[in-house]
C-alpha positions in Angstrom: 65.1 43.2 156.9 65.1 40.4 159.4 65.9 41.7 162.9 66.1 38.3 164.8 65.4 34.6 164.4 64.3 32.4 167.3 63.5 28.7 167.8 61.4 28.1 170.9 59.8 25.1 172.5 56.2 24.9 173.8 57.4 25.5 177.4 58.8 28.9 176.3 62.5 28.0 176.4 64.6 29.5 173.6 66.5 26.8 171.8 68.2 29.0 169.2 68.5 32.8 168.8 70.2 34.9 166.3 70.1 38.7 166.2 71.0 40.7 163.1 71.2 44.0 164.8 72.6 44.9 168.2 70.3 44.2 171.2 71.7 44.3 174.8 71.5 41.0 176.7 69.0 42.3 179.2 66.7 43.6 176.5 67.1 40.3 174.6 65.8 38.3 177.5 62.8 40.6 177.9 62.1 40.7 174.2 62.3 36.9 173.9 59.9 36.5 176.8 57.3 38.9 175.3 57.6 37.4 171.8 57.3 33.9 173.1 54.2 34.8 175.2 52.6 36.5 172.2 53.2 33.5 169.9 52.4 30.7 172.3 49.1 32.3 173.4 47.7 32.3 169.9 45.5 29.4 168.6 46.2 27.5 165.4 43.3 29.2 163.7 44.9 32.7 164.1 47.2 34.3 161.6 50.9 33.7 161.9 51.7 37.4 161.6 51.7 39.7 164.6 52.2 43.4 164.7 54.5 44.0 167.7 56.0 47.3 168.8 58.1 48.7 165.9 58.3 45.4 164.0 56.3 42.3 162.9 56.5 38.7 164.1 56.2 35.9 161.6 56.1 32.4 163.2 55.4 28.8 162.3 54.9 25.8 164.6 56.5 22.5 163.9 55.6 19.8 166.4 56.9 21.1 169.7 59.0 23.9 168.2 58.0 27.4 167.2 60.2 29.3 164.7 59.8 33.0 165.0 61.3 35.8 162.9 61.2 39.5 163.8 61.1 41.7 160.7 60.7 45.4 159.9 57.5 46.7 158.4 58.9 46.8 154.8 59.6 43.1 154.7 57.2 40.7 152.9 55.6 38.5 155.6 54.8 35.6 153.1 58.4 35.5 151.9 59.6 35.2 155.5 56.9 32.6 156.2 58.3 30.5 153.3 61.9 31.2 154.4 61.1 29.7 157.8 59.6 26.6 156.1 62.6 26.2 153.9 65.0 26.6 156.9 63.1 23.8 158.7 63.2 21.6 155.6 67.0 22.0 155.4 67.4 21.1 159.1 65.2 18.1 158.5 67.4 16.9 155.6 70.6 17.7 157.4 69.7 16.0 160.7 67.4 13.2 159.2 64.2 14.0 161.1 65.3 17.1 163.1 64.0 17.3 166.7 64.2 19.8 169.5 67.2 17.9 170.9 69.0 18.2 167.6 68.6 21.9 167.7 69.6 22.2 171.4 72.8 20.2 171.2 73.9 21.2 167.7 73.4 25.0 167.6 77.2 25.5 167.2 76.9 23.7 163.9 74.1 25.8 162.6 75.3 29.1 161.0 72.5 31.5 160.2 
């Protein structure tokens, strides 16, 4: 099961977040900061799957944006990795060359 979905820029700013189970606002801020730090600190040669606390992180980098999904241990990492890619392809078609600004100003139009 997917627990959350984030889009983050290289500066560590969250551009889009969607949670599929209840997480308090204070805990979301802390969680996002830790997740972002873990993903941004990795090199491109490292695996895109990270064991983190009681779940896994699956992420992909597209230009200046990182797309991160938090999943439970029973979820298939490769399926989520492909889901992220398909999501970005849909955004690219919808926005005709999606960029960070498109995501920032149009999050109200995106329904996950």
